[in-house]
mmCIF file as Biopython writes it, N, C-alpha, C and O atoms, coordinates in Angstrom:
data_model
#
loop_
_atom_site.group_PDB
_atom_site.id
_atom_site.type_symbol
_atom_site.label_atom_id
_atom_site.label_alt_id
_atom_site.label_comp_id
_atom_site.label_asym_id
_atom_site.label_entity_id
_atom_site.label_seq_id
_atom_site.pdbx_PDB_ins_code
_atom_site.Cartn_x
_atom_site.Cartn_y
_atom_site.Cartn_z
_atom_site.occupancy
_atom_site.B_iso_or_equiv
_atom_site.auth_seq_id
_atom_site.auth_asym_id
_atom_site.pdbx_PDB_model_num
ATOM 1   N N  . MET A ? 1  ? 6.986   2.096   -6.381  1.0 0.0 1  A 1 
ATOM 2   C CA . MET A ? 1  ? 8.161   1.889   -7.008  1.0 0.0 1  A 1 
ATOM 3   C C  . MET A ? 1  ? 7.868   0.256   -7.572  1.0 0.0 1  A 1 
ATOM 4   O O  . MET A ? 1  ? 6.781   -0.123  -7.138  1.0 0.0 1  A 1 
ATOM 5   N N  . SER A ? 2  ? 8.353   -0.485  -8.170  1.0 0.0 2  A 1 
ATOM 6   C CA . SER A ? 2  ? 8.103   -1.648  -8.992  1.0 0.0 2  A 1 
ATOM 7   C C  . SER A ? 2  ? 9.649   -2.378  -8.571  1.0 0.0 2  A 1 
ATOM 8   O O  . SER A ? 2  ? 10.759  -1.860  -8.689  1.0 0.0 2  A 1 
ATOM 9   N N  . CYS A ? 3  ? 9.337   -3.632  -8.093  1.0 0.0 3  A 1 
ATOM 10  C CA . CYS A ? 3  ? 10.329  -4.534  -8.267  1.0 0.0 3  A 1 
ATOM 11  C C  . CYS A ? 3  ? 10.925  -4.955  -9.617  1.0 0.0 3  A 1 
ATOM 12  O O  . CYS A ? 3  ? 12.092  -5.328  -9.735  1.0 0.0 3  A 1 
ATOM 13  N N  . GLU A ? 4  ? 9.991   -4.865  -10.690 1.0 0.0 4  A 1 
ATOM 14  C CA . GLU A ? 4  ? 10.366  -5.571  -11.760 1.0 0.0 4  A 1 
ATOM 15  C C  . GLU A ? 4  ? 11.952  -5.081  -12.566 1.0 0.0 4  A 1 
ATOM 16  O O  . GLU A ? 4  ? 12.461  -5.782  -13.441 1.0 0.0 4  A 1 
ATOM 17  N N  . HIS A ? 5  ? 12.358  -4.220  -12.244 1.0 0.0 5  A 1 
ATOM 18  C CA . HIS A ? 5  ? 13.270  -3.502  -12.730 1.0 0.0 5  A 1 
ATOM 19  C C  . HIS A ? 5  ? 14.615  -3.448  -11.597 1.0 0.0 5  A 1 
ATOM 20  O O  . HIS A ? 5  ? 15.706  -2.934  -11.840 1.0 0.0 5  A 1 
ATOM 21  N N  . LEU A ? 6  ? 14.309  -3.957  -10.626 1.0 0.0 6  A 1 
ATOM 22  C CA . LEU A ? 6  ? 15.863  -4.051  -9.824  1.0 0.0 6  A 1 
ATOM 23  C C  . LEU A ? 6  ? 16.364  -5.324  -9.848  1.0 0.0 6  A 1 
ATOM 24  O O  . LEU A ? 6  ? 15.652  -6.318  -9.990  1.0 0.0 6  A 1 
ATOM 25  N N  . VAL A ? 7  ? 17.757  -5.350  -9.693  1.0 0.0 7  A 1 
ATOM 26  C CA . VAL A ? 7  ? 18.496  -6.282  -9.429  1.0 0.0 7  A 1 
ATOM 27  C C  . VAL A ? 7  ? 19.132  -6.397  -8.175  1.0 0.0 7  A 1 
ATOM 28  O O  . VAL A ? 7  ? 19.795  -5.481  -7.689  1.0 0.0 7  A 1 
ATOM 29  N N  . CYS A ? 8  ? 18.913  -7.750  -7.506  1.0 0.0 8  A 1 
ATOM 30  C CA . CYS A ? 8  ? 19.388  -7.700  -6.215  1.0 0.0 8  A 1 
ATOM 31  C C  . CYS A ? 8  ? 21.115  -7.766  -6.080  1.0 0.0 8  A 1 
ATOM 32  O O  . CYS A ? 8  ? 21.809  -8.189  -7.004  1.0 0.0 8  A 1 
ATOM 33  N N  . ALA A ? 9  ? 21.674  -7.284  -4.799  1.0 0.0 9  A 1 
ATOM 34  C CA . ALA A ? 9  ? 23.033  -7.376  -4.698  1.0 0.0 9  A 1 
ATOM 35  C C  . ALA A ? 9  ? 23.772  -8.567  -4.309  1.0 0.0 9  A 1 
ATOM 36  O O  . ALA A ? 9  ? 24.977  -8.799  -4.213  1.0 0.0 9  A 1 
ATOM 37  N N  . GLN A ? 10 ? 22.510  -9.400  -4.072  1.0 0.0 10 A 1 
ATOM 38  C CA . GLN A ? 10 ? 23.338  -10.718 -3.264  1.0 0.0 10 A 1 
ATOM 39  C C  . GLN A ? 10 ? 23.573  -11.596 -4.538  1.0 0.0 10 A 1 
ATOM 40  O O  . GLN A ? 10 ? 24.667  -12.120 -4.748  1.0 0.0 10 A 1 
ATOM 41  N N  . CYS A ? 11 ? 22.628  -11.718 -5.284  1.0 0.0 11 A 1 
ATOM 42  C CA . CYS A ? 11 ? 22.850  -12.575 -6.418  1.0 0.0 11 A 1 
ATOM 43  C C  . CYS A ? 11 ? 22.666  -12.402 -7.475  1.0 0.0 11 A 1 
ATOM 44  O O  . CYS A ? 11 ? 22.587  -13.400 -8.190  1.0 0.0 11 A 1 
ATOM 45  N N  . ALA A ? 12 ? 22.511  -11.067 -8.081  1.0 0.0 12 A 1 
ATOM 46  C CA . ALA A ? 12 ? 22.607  -10.423 -9.158  1.0 0.0 12 A 1 
ATOM 47  C C  . ALA A ? 12 ? 21.493  -10.974 -10.314 1.0 0.0 12 A 1 
ATOM 48  O O  . ALA A ? 12 ? 21.669  -10.921 -11.531 1.0 0.0 12 A 1 
ATOM 49  N N  . HIS A ? 13 ? 20.525  -11.414 -9.751  1.0 0.0 13 A 1 
ATOM 50  C CA . HIS A ? 13 ? 19.402  -11.620 -10.433 1.0 0.0 13 A 1 
ATOM 51  C C  . HIS A ? 13 ? 18.126  -10.716 -10.240 1.0 0.0 13 A 1 
ATOM 52  O O  . HIS A ? 13 ? 17.983  -10.039 -9.222  1.0 0.0 13 A 1 
ATOM 53  N N  . PRO A ? 14 ? 17.363  -10.733 -11.091 1.0 0.0 14 A 1 
ATOM 54  C CA . PRO A ? 14 ? 16.272  -9.787  -10.871 1.0 0.0 14 A 1 
ATOM 55  C C  . PRO A ? 14 ? 15.273  -10.274 -9.649  1.0 0.0 14 A 1 
ATOM 56  O O  . PRO A ? 14 ? 14.917  -11.426 -9.401  1.0 0.0 14 A 1 
ATOM 57  N N  . VAL A ? 15 ? 14.876  -8.875  -8.861  1.0 0.0 15 A 1 
ATOM 58  C CA . VAL A ? 15 ? 14.326  -9.030  -7.530  1.0 0.0 15 A 1 
ATOM 59  C C  . VAL A ? 15 ? 12.869  -9.988  -7.740  1.0 0.0 15 A 1 
ATOM 60  O O  . VAL A ? 15 ? 12.558  -10.972 -7.067  1.0 0.0 15 A 1 
ATOM 61  N N  . ILE A ? 16 ? 12.278  -9.523  -8.611  1.0 0.0 16 A 1 
ATOM 62  C CA . ILE A ? 16 ? 10.839  -10.194 -9.308  1.0 0.0 16 A 1 
ATOM 63  C C  . ILE A ? 16 ? 11.250  -11.559 -9.203  1.0 0.0 16 A 1 
ATOM 64  O O  . ILE A ? 16 ? 10.341  -12.205 -8.681  1.0 0.0 16 A 1 
ATOM 65  N N  . GLU A ? 17 ? 12.295  -12.306 -9.498  1.0 0.0 17 A 1 
ATOM 66  C CA . GLU A ? 17 ? 12.168  -13.595 -9.538  1.0 0.0 17 A 1 
ATOM 67  C C  . GLU A ? 17 ? 12.441  -14.038 -8.135  1.0 0.0 17 A 1 
ATOM 68  O O  . GLU A ? 17 ? 12.173  -15.239 -8.126  1.0 0.0 17 A 1 
ATOM 69  N N  . GLY A ? 18 ? 12.810  -13.696 -7.032  1.0 0.0 18 A 1 
ATOM 70  C CA . GLY A ? 18 ? 12.751  -14.205 -6.242  1.0 0.0 18 A 1 
ATOM 71  C C  . GLY A ? 18 ? 13.879  -15.333 -5.423  1.0 0.0 18 A 1 
ATOM 72  O O  . GLY A ? 18 ? 13.831  -15.863 -4.313  1.0 0.0 18 A 1 
ATOM 73  N N  . ARG A ? 19 ? 14.844  -15.397 -6.509  1.0 0.0 19 A 1 
ATOM 74  C CA . ARG A ? 19 ? 15.801  -16.731 -6.537  1.0 0.0 19 A 1 
ATOM 75  C C  . ARG A ? 19 ? 16.587  -16.812 -5.094  1.0 0.0 19 A 1 
ATOM 76  O O  . ARG A ? 19 ? 17.105  -17.908 -4.883  1.0 0.0 19 A 1 
ATOM 77  N N  . CYS A ? 20 ? 16.758  -15.793 -4.044  1.0 0.0 20 A 1 
ATOM 78  C CA . CYS A ? 20 ? 17.360  -15.997 -3.108  1.0 0.0 20 A 1 
ATOM 79  C C  . CYS A ? 20 ? 16.511  -15.363 -2.005  1.0 0.0 20 A 1 
ATOM 80  O O  . CYS A ? 20 ? 15.427  -14.848 -2.277  1.0 0.0 20 A 1 
ATOM 81  N N  . ALA A ? 21 ? 17.075  -15.404 -0.574  1.0 0.0 21 A 1 
ATOM 82  C CA . ALA A ? 21 ? 16.072  -15.183 0.301   1.0 0.0 21 A 1 
ATOM 83  C C  . ALA A ? 21 ? 16.018  -13.384 0.725   1.0 0.0 21 A 1 
ATOM 84  O O  . ALA A ? 21 ? 15.003  -12.833 1.151   1.0 0.0 21 A 1 
ATOM 85  N N  . LEU A ? 22 ? 17.114  -12.810 0.530   1.0 0.0 22 A 1 
ATOM 86  C CA . LEU A ? 22 ? 16.935  -11.374 0.215   1.0 0.0 22 A 1 
ATOM 87  C C  . LEU A ? 22 ? 16.142  -10.688 -0.731  1.0 0.0 22 A 1 
ATOM 88  O O  . LEU A ? 22 ? 15.671  -9.570  -0.527  1.0 0.0 22 A 1 
ATOM 89  N N  . CYS A ? 23 ? 15.964  -11.461 -1.942  1.0 0.0 23 A 1 
ATOM 90  C CA . CYS A ? 23 ? 15.250  -11.176 -3.107  1.0 0.0 23 A 1 
ATOM 91  C C  . CYS A ? 23 ? 13.746  -11.197 -2.829  1.0 0.0 23 A 1 
ATOM 92  O O  . CYS A ? 23 ? 13.007  -10.227 -2.999  1.0 0.0 23 A 1 
ATOM 93  N N  . ARG A ? 24 ? 13.309  -12.587 -2.313  1.0 0.0 24 A 1 
ATOM 94  C CA . ARG A ? 24 ? 12.246  -12.569 -1.801  1.0 0.0 24 A 1 
ATOM 95  C C  . ARG A ? 24 ? 11.698  -11.563 -0.726  1.0 0.0 24 A 1 
ATOM 96  O O  . ARG A ? 24 ? 10.763  -10.792 -0.943  1.0 0.0 24 A 1 
ATOM 97  N N  . ALA A ? 25 ? 12.367  -11.657 0.421   1.0 0.0 25 A 1 
ATOM 98  C CA . ALA A ? 25 ? 11.907  -10.651 1.074   1.0 0.0 25 A 1 
ATOM 99  C C  . ALA A ? 25 ? 11.794  -9.122  0.611   1.0 0.0 25 A 1 
ATOM 100 O O  . ALA A ? 25 ? 10.806  -8.544  1.063   1.0 0.0 25 A 1 
ATOM 101 N N  . ASN A ? 26 ? 12.549  -8.447  -0.127  1.0 0.0 26 A 1 
ATOM 102 C CA . ASN A ? 26 ? 12.600  -7.610  -0.481  1.0 0.0 26 A 1 
ATOM 103 C C  . ASN A ? 26 ? 11.386  -7.181  -1.481  1.0 0.0 26 A 1 
ATOM 104 O O  . ASN A ? 26 ? 10.820  -6.093  -1.579  1.0 0.0 26 A 1 
ATOM 105 N N  . ARG A ? 27 ? 11.162  -8.465  -2.231  1.0 0.0 27 A 1 
ATOM 106 C CA . ARG A ? 27 ? 9.851   -8.161  -3.071  1.0 0.0 27 A 1 
ATOM 107 C C  . ARG A ? 27 ? 8.429   -8.390  -2.179  1.0 0.0 27 A 1 
ATOM 108 O O  . ARG A ? 27 ? 7.352   -7.877  -2.483  1.0 0.0 27 A 1 
ATOM 109 N N  . GLU A ? 28 ? 8.607   -9.075  -1.276  1.0 0.0 28 A 1 
ATOM 110 C CA . GLU A ? 28 ? 7.093   -9.096  -0.188  1.0 0.0 28 A 1 
ATOM 111 C C  . GLU A ? 28 ? 7.112   -7.577  0.551   1.0 0.0 28 A 1 
ATOM 112 O O  . GLU A ? 28 ? 6.037   -7.020  0.773   1.0 0.0 28 A 1 
ATOM 113 N N  . ARG A ? 29 ? 8.573   -6.843  0.974   1.0 0.0 29 A 1 
ATOM 114 C CA . ARG A ? 29 ? 8.445   -5.888  1.579   1.0 0.0 29 A 1 
ATOM 115 C C  . ARG A ? 29 ? 7.829   -4.971  0.528   1.0 0.0 29 A 1 
ATOM 116 O O  . ARG A ? 29 ? 6.969   -4.219  0.987   1.0 0.0 29 A 1 
ATOM 117 N N  . MET A ? 30 ? 8.035   -4.877  -0.574  1.0 0.0 30 A 1 
ATOM 118 C CA . MET A ? 30 ? 7.725   -3.881  -1.795  1.0 0.0 30 A 1 
ATOM 119 C C  . MET A ? 30 ? 6.192   -4.318  -2.326  1.0 0.0 30 A 1 
ATOM 120 O O  . MET A ? 30 ? 5.418   -3.525  -2.862  1.0 0.0 30 A 1 
ATOM 121 N N  . HIS A ? 31 ? 5.981   -5.371  -2.135  1.0 0.0 31 A 1 
ATOM 122 C CA . HIS A ? 31 ? 4.411   -5.483  -2.541  1.0 0.0 31 A 1 
ATOM 123 C C  . HIS A ? 31 ? 3.325   -5.540  -1.170  1.0 0.0 31 A 1 
ATOM 124 O O  . HIS A ? 31 ? 2.155   -5.922  -1.193  1.0 0.0 31 A 1 
ATOM 125 N N  . HIS A ? 32 ? 3.957   -5.132  -0.213  1.0 0.0 32 A 1 
ATOM 126 C CA . HIS A ? 32 ? 3.000   -5.085  0.904   1.0 0.0 32 A 1 
ATOM 127 C C  . HIS A ? 32 ? 2.160   -3.882  0.969   1.0 0.0 32 A 1 
ATOM 128 O O  . HIS A ? 32 ? 2.580   -2.729  0.867   1.0 0.0 32 A 1 
ATOM 129 N N  . HIS A ? 33 ? 0.767   -4.291  1.174   1.0 0.0 33 A 1 
ATOM 130 C CA . HIS A ? 33 ? -0.408  -3.100  1.121   1.0 0.0 33 A 1 
ATOM 131 C C  . HIS A ? 33 ? -0.510  -2.741  2.464   1.0 0.0 33 A 1 
ATOM 132 O O  . HIS A ? 33 ? -0.039  -3.262  3.474   1.0 0.0 33 A 1 
ATOM 133 N N  . GLY A ? 34 ? -1.380  -1.517  2.255   1.0 0.0 34 A 1 
ATOM 134 C CA . GLY A ? 34 ? -1.602  -0.573  3.314   1.0 0.0 34 A 1 
ATOM 135 C C  . GLY A ? 34 ? -2.605  -1.476  4.404   1.0 0.0 34 A 1 
ATOM 136 O O  . GLY A ? 34 ? -2.787  -2.690  4.315   1.0 0.0 34 A 1 
ATOM 137 N N  . PHE A ? 35 ? -3.123  -0.693  5.306   1.0 0.0 35 A 1 
ATOM 138 C CA . PHE A ? 35 ? -3.949  -1.055  6.276   1.0 0.0 35 A 1 
ATOM 139 C C  . PHE A ? 35 ? -4.606  -2.034  5.933   1.0 0.0 35 A 1 
ATOM 140 O O  . PHE A ? 35 ? -5.309  -1.728  4.969   1.0 0.0 35 A 1 
ATOM 141 N N  . ALA A ? 36 ? -4.796  -3.565  6.382   1.0 0.0 36 A 1 
ATOM 142 C CA . ALA A ? 36 ? -5.996  -4.275  6.242   1.0 0.0 36 A 1 
ATOM 143 C C  . ALA A ? 36 ? -5.801  -5.076  4.639   1.0 0.0 36 A 1 
ATOM 144 O O  . ALA A ? 36 ? -6.623  -5.878  4.195   1.0 0.0 36 A 1 
ATOM 145 N N  . GLY A ? 37 ? -4.954  -4.793  4.160   1.0 0.0 37 A 1 
ATOM 146 C CA . GLY A ? 37 ? -4.675  -5.096  2.733   1.0 0.0 37 A 1 
ATOM 147 C C  . GLY A ? 37 ? -5.308  -4.053  1.655   1.0 0.0 37 A 1 
ATOM 148 O O  . GLY A ? 37 ? -5.415  -4.432  0.488   1.0 0.0 37 A 1 
ATOM 149 N N  . LEU A ? 38 ? -5.641  -3.020  1.948   1.0 0.0 38 A 1 
ATOM 150 C CA . LEU A ? 38 ? -6.027  -1.846  1.314   1.0 0.0 38 A 1 
ATOM 151 C C  . LEU A ? 38 ? -5.171  -1.115  0.572   1.0 0.0 38 A 1 
ATOM 152 O O  . LEU A ? 38 ? -4.066  -1.218  1.104   1.0 0.0 38 A 1 
ATOM 153 N N  . SER A ? 39 ? -5.100  -0.267  -0.613  1.0 0.0 39 A 1 
ATOM 154 C CA . SER A ? 39 ? -4.204  0.592   -0.996  1.0 0.0 39 A 1 
ATOM 155 C C  . SER A ? 39 ? -4.502  1.415   -0.187  1.0 0.0 39 A 1 
ATOM 156 O O  . SER A ? 39 ? -5.552  1.358   0.454   1.0 0.0 39 A 1 
ATOM 157 N N  . PRO A ? 40 ? -3.177  2.815   -0.002  1.0 0.0 40 A 1 
ATOM 158 C CA . PRO A ? 40 ? -3.268  3.897   0.566   1.0 0.0 40 A 1 
ATOM 159 C C  . PRO A ? 40 ? -4.269  4.852   -0.086  1.0 0.0 40 A 1 
ATOM 160 O O  . PRO A ? 40 ? -4.809  5.707   0.617   1.0 0.0 40 A 1 
ATOM 161 N N  . ALA A ? 41 ? -4.558  4.752   -1.451  1.0 0.0 41 A 1 
ATOM 162 C CA . ALA A ? 41 ? -5.085  5.758   -1.965  1.0 0.0 41 A 1 
ATOM 163 C C  . ALA A ? 41 ? -6.866  5.333   -1.738  1.0 0.0 41 A 1 
ATOM 164 O O  . ALA A ? 41 ? -7.786  6.151   -1.764  1.0 0.0 41 A 1 
ATOM 165 N N  . LEU A ? 42 ? -6.964  4.201   -1.572  1.0 0.0 42 A 1 
ATOM 166 C CA . LEU A ? 42 ? -8.409  3.676   -0.982  1.0 0.0 42 A 1 
ATOM 167 C C  . LEU A ? 42 ? -8.736  3.889   0.414   1.0 0.0 42 A 1 
ATOM 168 O O  . LEU A ? 42 ? -9.872  4.225   0.746   1.0 0.0 42 A 1 
ATOM 169 N N  . ILE A ? 43 ? -7.825  3.716   1.225   1.0 0.0 43 A 1 
ATOM 170 C CA . ILE A ? 43 ? -8.124  4.820   2.768   1.0 0.0 43 A 1 
ATOM 171 C C  . ILE A ? 43 ? -7.889  6.189   2.576   1.0 0.0 43 A 1 
ATOM 172 O O  . ILE A ? 43 ? -8.476  6.872   3.415   1.0 0.0 43 A 1 
ATOM 173 N N  . VAL A ? 44 ? -7.391  6.668   1.958   1.0 0.0 44 A 1 
ATOM 174 C CA . VAL A ? 44 ? -7.268  8.123   1.943   1.0 0.0 44 A 1 
ATOM 175 C C  . VAL A ? 44 ? -8.993  8.326   1.528   1.0 0.0 44 A 1 
ATOM 176 O O  . VAL A ? 44 ? -9.639  9.192   2.119   1.0 0.0 44 A 1 
ATOM 177 N N  . LEU A ? 45 ? -9.493  7.656   0.720   1.0 0.0 45 A 1 
ATOM 178 C CA . LEU A ? 45 ? -10.836 7.846   -0.073  1.0 0.0 45 A 1 
ATOM 179 C C  . LEU A ? 45 ? -11.689 7.734   0.882   1.0 0.0 45 A 1 
ATOM 180 O O  . LEU A ? 45 ? -12.449 8.680   1.091   1.0 0.0 45 A 1 
ATOM 181 N N  . LEU A ? 46 ? -11.767 6.497   1.722   1.0 0.0 46 A 1 
ATOM 182 C CA . LEU A ? 46 ? -12.640 6.036   2.914   1.0 0.0 46 A 1 
ATOM 183 C C  . LEU A ? 46 ? -12.427 7.204   3.718   1.0 0.0 46 A 1 
ATOM 184 O O  . LEU A ? 46 ? -13.544 7.658   3.967   1.0 0.0 46 A 1 
ATOM 185 N N  . LEU A ? 47 ? -11.530 7.917   4.249   1.0 0.0 47 A 1 
ATOM 186 C CA . LEU A ? 47 ? -11.364 8.798   4.964   1.0 0.0 47 A 1 
ATOM 187 C C  . LEU A ? 47 ? -12.048 10.261  4.700   1.0 0.0 47 A 1 
ATOM 188 O O  . LEU A ? 47 ? -12.399 10.967  5.645   1.0 0.0 47 A 1 
ATOM 189 N N  . VAL A ? 48 ? -12.191 10.617  3.473   1.0 0.0 48 A 1 
ATOM 190 C CA . VAL A ? 48 ? -13.085 11.439  2.844   1.0 0.0 48 A 1 
ATOM 191 C C  . VAL A ? 48 ? -14.233 11.239  3.063   1.0 0.0 48 A 1 
ATOM 192 O O  . VAL A ? 48 ? -14.940 12.044  3.669   1.0 0.0 48 A 1 
ATOM 193 N N  . VAL A ? 49 ? -14.607 10.201  2.643   1.0 0.0 49 A 1 
ATOM 194 C CA . VAL A ? 49 ? -15.901 9.898   2.723   1.0 0.0 49 A 1 
ATOM 195 C C  . VAL A ? 49 ? -16.553 10.197  4.229   1.0 0.0 49 A 1 
ATOM 196 O O  . VAL A ? 49 ? -17.412 11.045  4.473   1.0 0.0 49 A 1 
ATOM 197 N N  . LEU A ? 50 ? -15.912 9.265   5.199   1.0 0.0 50 A 1 
ATOM 198 C CA . LEU A ? 50 ? -16.058 9.416   6.352   1.0 0.0 50 A 1 
ATOM 199 C C  . LEU A ? 50 ? -16.157 10.892  7.158   1.0 0.0 50 A 1 
ATOM 200 O O  . LEU A ? 50 ? -16.896 11.131  8.113   1.0 0.0 50 A 1 
ATOM 201 N N  . LEU A ? 51 ? -15.403 11.630  6.644   1.0 0.0 51 A 1 
ATOM 202 C CA . LEU A ? 51 ? -15.275 13.251  6.767   1.0 0.0 51 A 1 
ATOM 203 C C  . LEU A ? 51 ? -16.528 13.684  6.524   1.0 0.0 51 A 1 
ATOM 204 O O  . LEU A ? 51 ? -17.321 14.103  7.366   1.0 0.0 51 A 1 
ATOM 205 N N  . PHE A ? 52 ? -16.740 13.553  5.072   1.0 0.0 52 A 1 
ATOM 206 C CA . PHE A ? 52 ? -18.121 14.507  4.801   1.0 0.0 52 A 1 
ATOM 207 C C  . PHE A ? 52 ? -19.531 13.626  5.177   1.0 0.0 52 A 1 
ATOM 208 O O  . PHE A ? 52 ? -20.658 14.121  5.187   1.0 0.0 52 A 1 
ATOM 209 N N  . ALA A ? 53 ? -19.220 12.257  5.474   1.0 0.0 53 A 1 
ATOM 210 C CA . ALA A ? 53 ? -20.498 11.889  6.290   1.0 0.0 53 A 1 
ATOM 211 C C  . ALA A ? 53 ? -20.675 12.430  7.526   1.0 0.0 53 A 1 
ATOM 212 O O  . ALA A ? 53 ? -21.799 12.867  7.773   1.0 0.0 53 A 1 
ATOM 213 N N  . SER A ? 54 ? -19.729 12.514  8.464   1.0 0.0 54 A 1 
ATOM 214 C CA . SER A ? 54 ? -19.710 13.334  9.505   1.0 0.0 54 A 1 
ATOM 215 C C  . SER A ? 54 ? -20.099 14.881  9.382   1.0 0.0 54 A 1 
ATOM 216 O O  . SER A ? 54 ? -20.866 15.291  10.253  1.0 0.0 54 A 1 
ATOM 217 N N  . LEU A ? 55 ? -19.816 15.482  8.744   1.0 0.0 55 A 1 
ATOM 218 C CA . LEU A ? 55 ? -19.998 16.916  8.367   1.0 0.0 55 A 1 
ATOM 219 C C  . LEU A ? 55 ? -21.563 17.218  8.258   1.0 0.0 55 A 1 
ATOM 220 O O  . LEU A ? 55 ? -22.112 18.143  8.857   1.0 0.0 55 A 1 
ATOM 221 N N  . ALA A ? 56 ? -22.346 16.115  7.227   1.0 0.0 56 A 1 
ATOM 222 C CA . ALA A ? 56 ? -23.479 16.005  7.182   1.0 0.0 56 A 1 
ATOM 223 C C  . ALA A ? 56 ? -24.254 15.709  8.111   1.0 0.0 56 A 1 
ATOM 224 O O  . ALA A ? 56 ? -25.316 16.326  8.204   1.0 0.0 56 A 1 
ATOM 225 N N  . LEU A ? 57 ? -23.999 14.919  8.827   1.0 0.0 57 A 1 
ATOM 226 C CA . LEU A ? 57 ? -24.841 14.226  9.762   1.0 0.0 57 A 1 
ATOM 227 C C  . LEU A ? 57 ? -24.822 15.577  10.935  1.0 0.0 57 A 1 
ATOM 228 O O  . LEU A ? 57 ? -25.856 16.124  11.317  1.0 0.0 57 A 1 
ATOM 229 N N  . LYS A ? 58 ? -23.550 15.932  11.356  1.0 0.0 58 A 1 
ATOM 230 C CA . LYS A ? 58 ? -23.392 17.259  12.021  1.0 0.0 58 A 1 
ATOM 231 C C  . LYS A ? 58 ? -24.500 18.668  11.746  1.0 0.0 58 A 1 
ATOM 232 O O  . LYS A ? 58 ? -25.060 19.416  12.547  1.0 0.0 58 A 1 
ATOM 233 N N  . HIS A ? 59 ? -24.500 18.612  10.310  1.0 0.0 59 A 1 
ATOM 234 C CA . HIS A ? 59 ? -25.515 19.888  9.660   1.0 0.0 59 A 1 
ATOM 235 C C  . HIS A ? 59 ? -27.016 19.393  9.915   1.0 0.0 59 A 1 
ATOM 236 O O  . HIS A ? 59 ? -27.941 20.130  10.256  1.0 0.0 59 A 1 
ATOM 237 N N  . LEU A ? 60 ? -27.086 18.163  9.713   1.0 0.0 60 A 1 
ATOM 238 C CA . LEU A ? 60 ? -28.360 17.822  9.788   1.0 0.0 60 A 1 
ATOM 239 C C  . LEU A ? 60 ? -29.075 17.588  11.288  1.0 0.0 60 A 1 
ATOM 240 O O  . LEU A ? 60 ? -30.297 17.511  11.418  1.0 0.0 60 A 1 
ATOM 241 N N  . SER A ? 61 ? -28.477 17.524  11.988  1.0 0.0 61 A 1 
ATOM 242 C CA . SER A ? 61 ? -28.561 17.609  13.712  1.0 0.0 61 A 1 
ATOM 243 C C  . SER A ? 61 ? -28.881 18.818  14.464  1.0 0.0 61 A 1 
ATOM 244 O O  . SER A ? 61 ? -29.417 19.012  15.555  1.0 0.0 61 A 1 
ATOM 245 N N  . GLY A ? 62 ? -28.219 19.843  13.237  1.0 0.0 62 A 1 
ATOM 246 C CA . GLY A ? 62 ? -28.185 21.356  13.904  1.0 0.0 62 A 1 
ATOM 247 C C  . GLY A ? 62 ? -27.479 21.651  15.220  1.0 0.0 62 A 1 
ATOM 248 O O  . GLY A ? 62 ? -27.852 22.433  16.095  1.0 0.0 62 A 1 
ATOM 249 N N  . LEU A ? 63 ? -26.473 20.941  15.205  1.0 0.0 63 A 1 
ATOM 250 C CA . LEU A ? 63 ? -25.423 21.393  16.425  1.0 0.0 63 A 1 
ATOM 251 C C  . LEU A ? 63 ? -24.357 21.806  15.773  1.0 0.0 63 A 1 
ATOM 252 O O  . LEU A ? 63 ? -23.375 22.216  16.392  1.0 0.0 63 A 1 
#
């Protein structure tokens, strides 16, 4: 969800403008990204790559 079209209940201005403390807090919360600043999609991709790498290592070691 984007804050571009949301209107603040406190100041009745678009949240994206951040005119009041509530707007700024909600804008910051909505724009917060996942672990270490990475997007959730990138985290999932890294986990899938790690899974395939561990399976390949297991296959190559013969365990």
